[in-house]
PALUM-412986 format. One record per residue (C-alpha): residue in three letters; x, z, y. Coordinates in steps of 0.1 Angstrom, whole numbers, plus 5000, padded with zeros to 4 digits. Layout:
N
AlaXZY...
This chain:
987
Met499950035001Met501349945036Met500550165061Glu501150095101Glu504150305115Glu503550635129Asp503951025127Ala503251135091Ser503051485102Asn499851465122Asn498251285086Tyr497051675070Asp495151905080Arg495552295078Asn494452275047His496752035034Asn494151755034Phe494951385047Lys493751315077Asp494750965076Ser490750775069Ser491650575035Ala493150875024Ala490251125025Asp488050825015Ala489950844986Val489451224980Ala486151194988Leu485450934963Asp487151084936Gly487751464945Glu486251564916Thr488851374891Met491551504916Glu490551854911Lys490551834876Ile494051754872Thr495052014897Asn493252234876Glu495752144849Leu498452224870Arg497552524877Gln497152624840Lys500852564839Lys500252224816Lys503051974823Val501451624828Phe502851314807Leu502450984835Phe501950654820Leu502950364853Gly502350054855Ala503049804879Gly501149864907Val503250154915Ser506149924924Val504349684945Ala504449884979Pro507749805001Pro511049874997Ala510449854961Ser508149514967Ala508249434933Pro506149104927Ser503149104910Trp503048954876Trp500248684889Thr502648614919Leu505548604899Met504148354873Ser503248114903Thr506248104923Val508548014891Leu505747754881Glu505847614918Glu509547584917Thr510047444885Phe507647124894Lys509847094926Ala512447054902Val511246774881Pro513146444881Ile511446204905Glu509845984881His507746234866Gln507146434903Lys503146254900Val502546434869Ala503846734884Arg501946704918Lys498546734895Leu499447044880Ala498347424891Thr500747664896Ser498547984883Asp495948024858Ala493448304859Thr492148194823Arg495748274814Ser498048594810Pro501448554832Glu502948674795Glu501848404782Val502748154803Met506248334803Glu505748224763Thr506447874774Tyr509847944794Tyr510648174766Phe510047914740Val512247674755Leu514747894774Gln514948184751Asp517148484763Lys517848294791Leu514348414805Phe515248774813Ser517948664837Leu514848624862Phe513848974865Arg517249044883Leu515248964912Leu514049314909Lys517149464918Glu516449324955Gly514049634963Lys514450014967Pro512250284954Asn508450344973Ala506950664977Asn505550644945His508650654926Arg509950924951Ile506851154944Val507151114907Ala510751244912Lys509751534930Met507151584906Ala509751584880Lys512251784896Arg509752044902Gly508752074863Met505251934864Leu506151654847Gln506751654811Ser507851294810Val507550934827Leu506450634803Thr506150314821Thr505849944813Asn508249824843Phe511349684837Asp512349734875Glu514850064878Phe513150224908Ile512050574888Glu515850614879Glu516850554914Ala514550814928Leu515351084903Asp519351004910Asp518551054950Glu516651394936Gly519651484919Leu517751544885Ser519351464851Tyr517551184827Gln517750954798Val515950634794Ile514350564763Cys514650184756Thr515450084723Met513650154687Asp516750334680Glu516650524711Phe513150624702Lys513750704669Thr516550934681Phe514051074713Leu511551144685Arg513851354659Ser516051504685Gly514651484721Cys517051404749Lys519351564775Gly517251594805Phe514351424818Ala512951144799Val512250804811Leu510550584785Lys510650204792Ile508350074764His508849704778Gly512649734787Thr515149794814Val516149494838Ser520049624833Arg519549554797Pro518349244791Asp518049244751Thr515049504757Ile512949324781Val509349234767Ala508248964789Val506448724768Ala502948774748Asn504348744715His506349084724Tyr503349254742Lys501349224713Gly504249224683Gly506149524671Lys508749524706Gly505949544730Phe504449884716Ser506149954681Gly505050234660Leu507750424668Lys506850404706Ala503250464699Thr504450774679Val506150924707Thr503250834733His500950964709His502551274708Phe502451324748Met499151274750Lys498151504721Tyr499751784736His499651724774Pro497251584798Thr497851214806Ile497651044839Phe497150634838Leu498450484874Gly499250134890Tyr498050004854Ser495349714848Gly495049824807Trp495149444799Asp497549544770Phe494549734753Val492749424741His495749394718Ala495549504679Asn498449724683Tyr497049914711Gln493849924698Glu495050114667Phe497150344688Trp493850454706Lys491850504674Asn494750754662Val494550924696Gly491250944691Asp491151084656Ser493851344662Gly492351494689Gly494351564721Glu494551654759Met492551494788Val493051134798Tyr492951024837Phe492650664839Val493350584878Lys492650274893Phe493350134930Gln490350184951Gly488049914954Tyr489849694924Gln487149524907Gly489349354879Gly490549464846Pro489049504815Asn486449754806Ile488150094798Ser485550304791Lys484950064756Leu488349964750Val489250334748Gly486450554758Arg484650434723His488450554705Ile488350954727Gly484850984742Pro484651254767Arg488851304768Leu488551014789Val488051034828Leu488050734849Gly488950764884Asp490250564914Gly492350644947Ile494850484969Met498950524961Pro500550724963Glu498450954988Tyr496450994951Leu500151184938Cys500751324971Ser497251494975Ile497751644941Val501151734945Asn500351894985Val498352184965Phe501952294953Asn504452184978Pro503152065008Glu506852005020Asp507751724993Ala504051564999Leu504851555038Asp508651415031Val507151125007Met504251045033Asn506851025062Gln509150805044His506250605031Cys504450575070Ser508650455084Val508750145064Gly507549845083Ala505949515070Asp509249325082Val510849555053Gly508849425028Asn508949035040Ser512749045037Ile512749155002Ile510248904990Leu512248605010Lys515548734987Gln513548714960Arg511948344962Asp515948254969Tyr516848394935Ile513848224918Thr514747884933Arg518447934924Trp517648034886Val515247754883Gly518147524895Ser520447654865Phe518147474840Ser519147164823Thr516546844834Val515546894795Ala514247234800Ile512447144830Leu510746824814Ala510147054783Ile508447314802Leu506447024822Trp505146884789Asn504547224771Glu502447304803Ser500846984813Ser497947044789Asn496947374802Leu497647314839Asn495847054848Glu493446934873Ile490647074859Thr492447404854Lys492847364896Ser489647304898Arg488347614878Leu490747874896Glu489547794929Lys485947884917Met487048204899Lys489648254933Asn486148264954Val483748434928Lys483948794922Gly482548724888Glu479148854901Ser476948924870Asp473248904871His472249274855Glu468749294863Ala468548924846Met466148894819Asn467348904784Thr465748684753Ala463849024737Gly462549024774Leu461748644775Thr459548694744Ala457548964757Tyr457248844792Ser456048494774Met453548714756Gln452248874787Leu452148524808Ala450048394777Ala447648664777Gln447248574820Tyr446448244814Ser444048324785Gln442148554807Gly442448314838Thr444048534859Ile446848224862Ser446647874863Glu448147614839Asp450947514867Glu451547894871Tyr451947964839Asn454247634835Glu456447724865Lys456748114856Gln457348004817Arg460147754831Arg461647954857Ala462248294831Thr463748064808Ile465947924836Glu467048234846Ile468148344812Thr470448004809Leu472348114841Ser472348454840Gln476048454828Leu477148194858Ser479748344883Ile478548214912Glu477048374944Lys473948534939Ala471948374965Lys473248034953Lys472248104919Asn468848174929Glu468547854954Leu469947674921Ile467047844901Asp464947744926Leu465847354921Leu465347374890Val462147514886His460747244909Glu462746934897Met462047024862Gly458046984870Ser458146724890Asn461146484878Ser459546164857Val462746204839Phe460946514824Asn457746344819Gly458646114791Ser457946084756Asn461346284751Gly460646534780Gln460246854764Ala463646794743Leu465346694777Leu463547024794Ala464847254765Met468447124772Phe468247094808Pro469047424822Ser472547424795Tyr473547084809Val472947264844Met475047604836Met478047374824Ser477747134853Ala478447454877Asp481047544858Ala483147244858Met482547164895Gly483247544912Ser482147714940Asp482447424967Ala480047244951Ser476747254964Thr473347314941Gln472446954947Glu475946824936Ile475547044902Tyr472246944896Asp472546584900Arg475646574880Ala473646754853Leu471046514860Ser473546184856Tyr474446324816Ile470646304808Val470145934823Asp473645784818Ile474045944781Leu470646074763Leu468245844773Pro469945544764Leu470345694730Tyr466745884731Glu465145464734Thr467445314706Lys467545604680Asp465045854665Glu464146164689Asp463846414670Arg467146344649Met468846264681Ser467946584700Glu469346784672Val472546574668Met473246604705Tyr472246994702Asn475147004676Met477546804700Arg477047094731Tyr480747214732Val481346794742His479046784770Ser480647104789Ile483846904782Phe482046584794Leu481046764829Arg484346844836Ile485746494839Glu486446374877Ser487446004872Pro484345694870Glu486745524845Ser487245824822Arg483745924826Glu483145564814Glu485645624779Ala483945964775Glu480545834777Asn481245574753Leu483045794727Ile479946054730Lys477345744726Ser479345624695Tyr479345934676Ala476346004681Lys474945704671Asp476845724639Ala475546074632Val472345934633Asp472445604613Asn475245764585Glu472746044586Trp475146294585Thr474346694579Asn474746924611Asp478247114588Val479746744592Ile478746694627Ser480247014638Glu483046914619Lys483946574633Asn483346734671Leu486046994664Lys488246764648Glu487546404661Val485346424692Val486446734710Pro490546644708Ser489846264719Leu487846354747Thr490246654756Arg492746394760Ile490646214783Ala489746504801Tyr492546674810Gln494646374814Gln497346404789Ile500446274804Asp502446054788Thr504346204762Gln506145904751Ala507845904786Leu508646234786Met510446244756Asn512645894764Ser512946114796Gln514746394775Val516246214749Lys518245984777His519446334795Val520446454761Leu522346124751Asp524046124792Leu525646484780Val527246364751Thr528546014772Gln530046284797Glu531746494768Ser529446774778Ser529947124759Leu528847084725Asp526847384730Asp524747194760Ile524446904737Leu522847104709Asp520647334733Gly519246994745Ala518446834716Phe517147174699Ile514647174731Ile513346824718Ala512946914688Ile511247224688Ser508447044718Met507446804695Glu506847074671Arg504847234688Gln502646884705Ala502546774670Gln498646784674Tyr498946524701Leu501546314684Ser500046284653Ser497246104668Asp499645744675Leu499945764638Tyr496245584635Ser497445274646Asn500845294625Pro500345014600Lys502245184569Met500145514576Ile496845324574Glu497645184543Ile498245554529Ile494945664541Gln493145374527Met494745394493Leu493945804496Ser490345734509Ile489745554474Asn491045774451Glu492646134468Glu494846194434Lys496345884439Ala500745884436Ile501845754467Pro505245624464Asp507745824484Glu509345524505Met505745494518Tyr506045844533Glu509045764547Ser508645474562Val506545684583Met508745944589Ser511145654601Asp508645524625Leu507945884641Ser511445944640Arg512445614659Gly512145714696Val515046054690Glu516745844665Pro519745844687Ile519446204688Leu519246224651Lys522646004644Val524546224670Leu523246564657Arg524346364618Asp527746264630Phe528546664646Asp527346814609Asp529446524595Ala532546654615Gly531847024608Ala531047044646Tyr528947384650Gly527647524683Glu528247894691Lys524247934680Leu523147624666His523747444640Pro523047074635Arg521447094605Glu519147354616Ile518247124646Leu517546824622Ala515447054600Thr513147154633Phe512946754640Asp511646714601Leu509246994609Gly507846814634Phe507146484616Ile506046654583Lys503246854608Cys502246484622Ile501546364588Gln499646674578Leu497446674605Cys496746354600Leu495846354559Lys493846654561His490846504572Ile490946224542Gly487946214518Asp485246504513Gly487746784521Ala485446884550Glu482246874528Ile484347094500Gln485247344529Asn481847374542Lys480147374507Arg482747644499Glu481847884528Arg478347824524Asn478448014493Gly480848294500Phe484248134494Tyr486848144512Pro487547784526Phe491047664521Asp492747424539His492147064522Leu494846764520Pro495146504490Ser497046664468Ser499846404464Ala500346434502Ser500846804496Ile503446794467Tyr505646544489Leu505246744521Ser506247064501Asn509346914488Arg510446804524Met509047104537Glu511347364512Asn514347124519Ser514047184558Val512947564557Lys516247714547His517747574574Ile515647704600Lys516748044615Asp514748034654Asp511748264650Arg509847994672Ala510947714642Glu510647934613Gln507448084618Ser505647744618Ala507247634591Leu506547914569Ala502647854579Met502947484569Leu504447604532Val501247844528Ser499147574541Leu500647304516Ala500647524489Glu496747624496Val495947284479Thr498347334444Arg497047694448Asn500947754447Ile501048144447Glu504648194446Gln505247944472Met502848084492Glu503948464485Lys507248374495Ala506748244528Val503748504538Glu506648764531Ala509548594547Ser507048594576Leu506148934576Ile509749034578Ile510048834610Thr506549034627Glu508049364612Gly505449344582Lys502249314604Val500249004618Thr501048904653Glu500148634676Leu503548524663Thr502048504631Ser500548144623Pro497348114605Pro496748024572Ile499348354568Pro498248544554Glu494448524544Ala495248194527Leu497648394503Ala494848684497Ala492348414488Ala494448314462Tyr495148614449Gln491148684449Glu490348364435Asp493448434405Gly491548744399Asp494049014410Met491949214433Asp494349484449Lys496949214461Ala493749014474Leu492749304496His496349424508Tyr496749074525Tyr493149034536Lys493949384551Leu496949214573Ala494848914583Leu492149174595Glu495049314619Gly495048994636Val491448964640His491849194672Thr493748984689Phe494248714711Ile494848414691Met491648254676Arg491748284636Glu488948014631Lys488448174593Thr487548494609Asp484348494589Ala485448404557Ile488448674558Val486048954568Leu482948874542Asn485748834515Ala487749174525Cys484349324527Leu483049184495Ile486049344473Thr486449684491Ala482249694480Met483549684441Thr484250034446Asp482850174484Arg479850024497Lys480350224528Ala484050124536Ala482949754532Leu480249824560Arg482549974580Thr485249704577Ala481949474587Phe481249654616Asp484949674629Tyr486049314623Ser482849084623Pro482848904651Phe478748994651Phe479249354649Ser481649414669Asp484149294704Ala486349074678Gln486748724685Leu483548664702Asn484248314712Ile484948154680Ile482247914667Pro480248124638Lys480548044601Pro478448044570Ser480448304559Arg479048514595Ser475148494578Leu476048574541Leu477948884555Ile474649034572Gln472348974545Gln474849114523Cys475749444543Glu471649444548Ala471749474506Trp474449704506Ala472649934538Glu469549924516Glu471350054484Leu472450354504Gly468950404515Met469350324549Thr468650034572Leu471149794589Ser471049944622Glu471150314608Ala474450284587Arg476150104618Arg475550424640Ile476450654610Leu479450484603Thr480950414630Glu480050744647Ser481950994626Gln484550924598Glu483351284588Gln480051184585Leu481250944563Glu483351134542Asn480451434536Ser477351194532Glu476351124497Gly477450794478Leu480950674469Ser484450724491Ser487150524487Asn490650674476Ser492950504487Asn496150584463Asn494150394438Thr493550074424Ile490349894429Glu490249834388Glu491350214386Lys488450314410Leu486250134390Arg487250334355Thr486750654372Lys483750604385Gly481850594350Ser478450564349Ser477650704378Ala478950404396Thr476950084403Ile479549844395Glu480249824356Leu483449694341Asp482149364321Ser484049494288Asn484549114274Ala486049034302Glu489848924304Ser490649134337Ala488549334363Ser487248974382Ser483449004363Phe481449254373Lys477549184359Asn475849444380Tyr477549414414Gln474449344438Cys475949104459Ile475248714472Glu473148654442Asn470248854464Leu470648574492Asn469148294468Leu471648084477Lys470847714458Glu473547494457Lys476247504432Ala479747714443Leu482547504447Pro485847714442Ser488347404452Glu488247054447Thr489447094408Leu485447094396Thr483747014363Ser480946754370Asp478047054373Gly480547204402His482347454383Arg486047534375Pro486947504339Ser489047834340Lys489848084315Lys490148354339Pro486648304362Pro487448354398Ile486048594417Ile485348474458Gly482348584473Gly479348364463Arg476548424438Ser477048474399Cys476348174379Gly476048074342Thr479747924343Cys482248124365Val481548504379Ile481448464412Met481248774434
């Protein structure tokens, strides 16, 4: 906070209360919370402080916020782009409110690796501000147990030095381990994200934040210990980290073990940030106290009660800092960033441009402007669906009684429907109401809605308006928003309705609703025309070929959306960028630059190609040899394709980078190895990118999508599909390459590729080796660094093989990743099958797993498209709850309210020390599940009430290897999660 220069001695009255109006407002607004903290200190309790970036923003520290730093770095990077690509760079945004700064930094780390961390030396330009100084004085007075901070800067340490207080900084895993075992000398400063003077400790990218390096088990244990025995105050901290899986696990443990109060203090007036009461309060309940205030007045007000001199001294220093001080430091920081970006190689600059182009384009700019100008005003008074039903009944009664006319009835009904549809639209309330009025009028009078298909259009139109408003942003008028949505009706829907079956076309267009939201973002007339033709073509094909809704959804996700996205988001010319990168690396060779510089440039290209395989693979559809392979496999998926044909495609893929591949092979032959990189590792990384392109191109051949859908509709985990001959070739090639890859960026992707390929042939040994290697990298957990289908594919393979204990082990690991930001496409299938296995021994534990992890019951992955497994899980949970003598809502309330209630209530309870088979044996006749003595393993349970209650009529399709009537010819019947049938036992 900046204050005008004035004599701070006049800031207090005789009772040592601040007279400054802003401080007085803070005290008045949150006096209750401050009094609680003061009482804690009066009881001689030492406070544990948890400090975020907000404490270092005020001068003379003047640390940039994450968002400001990200914007400045991107801006300077795009300025440094070679002139031939400046046109692309100028189109890109330099900030993105929909992505966290550490996710943007992920791209820089992806390209620069440890060189990224030298950026944070700019923090050395500042000095401790009043926040750091009041904390240091509290530490010196014995008011604090210790301080934990997420900040890299060392302002707290400098303030402690000025106070002459002995302290120890705890950063690394080893230091936390030692601290946990034997404490430290002096005051403890716990820095969970590292410190600027030791770059190797810094946590600045998404994978570090959400993985072990950011908040590991040891760091969580130390933090948990202090929070159990000391009141904790969070200051200057948004709490966004709390959405990550490791933090949620931490808060759950904090809640389970009990402890002291937790005070979370936000900056007064700040409206953003996550819902702390939900993220934290659901775990620790009444121990959480929310407050707000102004820094440093908030802490100074508390200190003032005990040591007025300290509070006065700090406020005097705070008020003496002028605006020119902060501005001077900011200019120095900007200069440092410019010089830092200037040290990048041209190849690195182009790689960052390539990787960020799809995230920071014109559409993103438009969305950012909307988010900047609108404060996310939500209409809490908007009617919900249940309210609409009741309101509709009320209107119908009024109409039947003659108290309202037919026109009034239609208008009121229409308005209510529109209000619900637009309730979550983030525009000013006045404009939203204006838009609602316009829609009510136009939908009642426009001739477009009065034709034979008017009812279908009326039902869909409010959704198109909402998408149009979201796409156009806050500057668009209500009329412009309406016109764009109407043009979609007139230009696309009506022509389709005129030539095709109206009812079926309405259903098709509903299933293509996500496509509409992309289309409505397109500004260019040429692009809009191209997109119109694409949508019309697919819609007509859907009706003509009688595609099922599942097929339409599948084609939307795998074909229409990627194609439309390339049109909408103006994908840059990747070939031109790649050619520029190759040229710059070859220039380094010609100029006889250092071997490390050449290898570094080559590796940046290789890893970028692997990351952009989704886009590069689209070019293969015009490759003659690939077309021939696709045609052969479309006729017979099991046909053995000669390796020479795949090699030909690989050769075509590598043509653009062949000069670099030759240089790398020459280095390898000559035994020329870099300090960090081996030419063979770079060659293997290029190979990974080529393999991924072919896999992406072939995975939708044949009826693979339909097999996946049928499997999931019957409760099976939907294994990825690929013609087996292609899988065998790619697996052999991948196994030869992965052993040379050491870089985490490429290794995790390579391991996921091995698992995905092994899914096809059910090679469990290959899958397990790859999954375990991946878990070693992430310290045994599933984090954002873990690429799907690790580990869920291995869990499903063991489940199908009848090894329930191993299956549940890997499903539980997969569930750890469910609460992370990374969308796991098969979340619904993962949760369902984990619950089914758990329910073999413990219905309550199965229900609790569903309540914790299913997107239907929890906050986990709400944005993923619901899959058939979700509805199966809901019905299965209802059956389990009924067995326990409860309704589903009662079970959810009881089983989530109290672990103690769960353990003490009647029924089965799990014993985590036993295997599933052992649990079943120990239950004897009282168990509702009985082990079939005629079965070869625990994979057959006859009386297991499961999805057989759902009256599913389709044959189960466990895999593509089935008998003519849809069953797998197997000696060991699989347990997958469907229903029991005559030939195979499907749980």
